[in-house]
C-alpha positions, 0 to 999 in steps of 0.5 A: 805353641800348637798353632797347627792343631788349633787351626785343624780344630776349625772345620776347613781350618787350613782354608778358613783361618787364613782367609779370615786372617787375610781379611783382618789384615786388609780391613785394619792395616790394608797397606801393611803388605803393599811394600812391593816385591815378594811381600806384596805378591802375597796380597790379593795381587798374587791370588791368580798365580796361587789359584792356578797352582792349586787348580793344577794340583787338584787336576793330578788327582783325577785318575781315569782308572775306575770301575764302570759302576763307580764312574756311573754313580759318580757321574750321577751324584755329580749331575745331581749335585750340580743340577740342583745348584743350577736350578736353584741359582737360576730361580734366584737369578730370574725370580728374585733378581739374583738375591734371595734372603741375602744370598746371591746366585753367585754364592749359591752356585759356588757353595753348592757346586763344589764338594769337600773332597778330603771329607768325602773320602774320609767319610766314605772310607769310614762308613762306606766301601772302596766303591763309595770312595771311588765315585769321587773320581768323577766328582773331582771335576767340580774342583775350582771355579770352572763349573760355576763359570760355565753355568753362569756363562750358559745361562747368560748371567755372565760375560766371560771371554772363551780364552778366560774359560780355557785359562781356568780349565787349562791347569786342571787339564795339565794336572790331570794328564800328568797325574794319569801318565805318572803315578809318582807325580800324582802322589807327589802333588797330592801330598803337597797340596795342603801347602798351597791352600793356606796361601790361596786362602790368605791372598784371597782374604787380602782382597776382602774388607770386613766392613763391607760384609757385616750382613753376610753372617746369618745368610751364610749359615742359612746357605750351609744348612741349605747345601746340606739338606737340598744337595744331601737329598738329591745326592742320596736319592741319585746314589741309591737309584744307581745302586749305591747305599746312599752313603756316598751321596750323603758324604757329598753334601758339603761345601769344599774349602776352595769354593770360597775362592770361586766368587773372586775368581768369577769376579776377575773374569767378569768385573760386574760381579766384583761388587758382590764377590766379597760378600759371596766369599764370606757366605760360602766360607760360612757354608764350608764350616757349617757343612763340615760339622753337619755332613759327617752327622748326615752320613753317619745317620744314613749309615746307621739306618742302612745297618738297622735295615740290614739287621731287620732284613736278617731277622726276617730271613728264614733260618736253616734247621740245624737238623736237616738244613731245611727252612725253620718254617718248613717241614722236616723231611723224615726218613722214608721206608726203604720200599718207598725210595 
């Protein structure tokens, strides 16, 4: 049976499929794995540990060696994406009392803050340049729940002890330090990151009951479309303003698979979010799937427009004369008599 291939046919499959399997188990056989020992550690009780492992591994990929232009563009795209997420989330929090069309402030922040790094690198490698791909060095700061927690605390929408905030960023920082000190360590953890993802997703799903999130479907799809359109526009604009082609900006208009874990991480840190975390998780998971389908289409569209513009520019450019090398539109210099030379 080609189970692995079937899972990978689902956008973000290594995250999404185990997530829904965990939710099915918790919904229809909630006590099946609660037998103690190592088996129960694979339920939602073990989620914080596995999340810490993932954050450490993701941190090892944050390298500091990048050209200044890459860093500037990457920072611009990061600020654009997180900035628009903050503006919209705060608007929903203060103007709509934290709920707009079934979408919470938590769901909006989690879905918009975190870019699908694997997809970004694949798309920029296919349609862009090494410099486009290199902008992810800065954008990788989005990984995990820390930015979302920081925004919620800064806006006064959550009460999270500072030590809890430190505990979230500490694994990322430790991974980043080791990854920059030793290239082999960085490559080792980078190769094995996919192993952690399904376990993280399953233990996350083990804390969610599908019966409580039956209304999350359509808002989740709308969330995915909103992430693509809104963050796509602002990230493309930021990329172009900083000298890029817009391809890196388009490739950043997605939701990372690990973002589905952010609502639960926030709920662990601030229990007041516990009631909405399950619905937000499913909505963010829907956004992962929707953007995994639409972001490559948007990036390919931007690439086609760029190539068409380049062809039009070349067609309008003066063509050198094969006789003298002068512009075709100019006059050909005829040889002057010797006396006039």
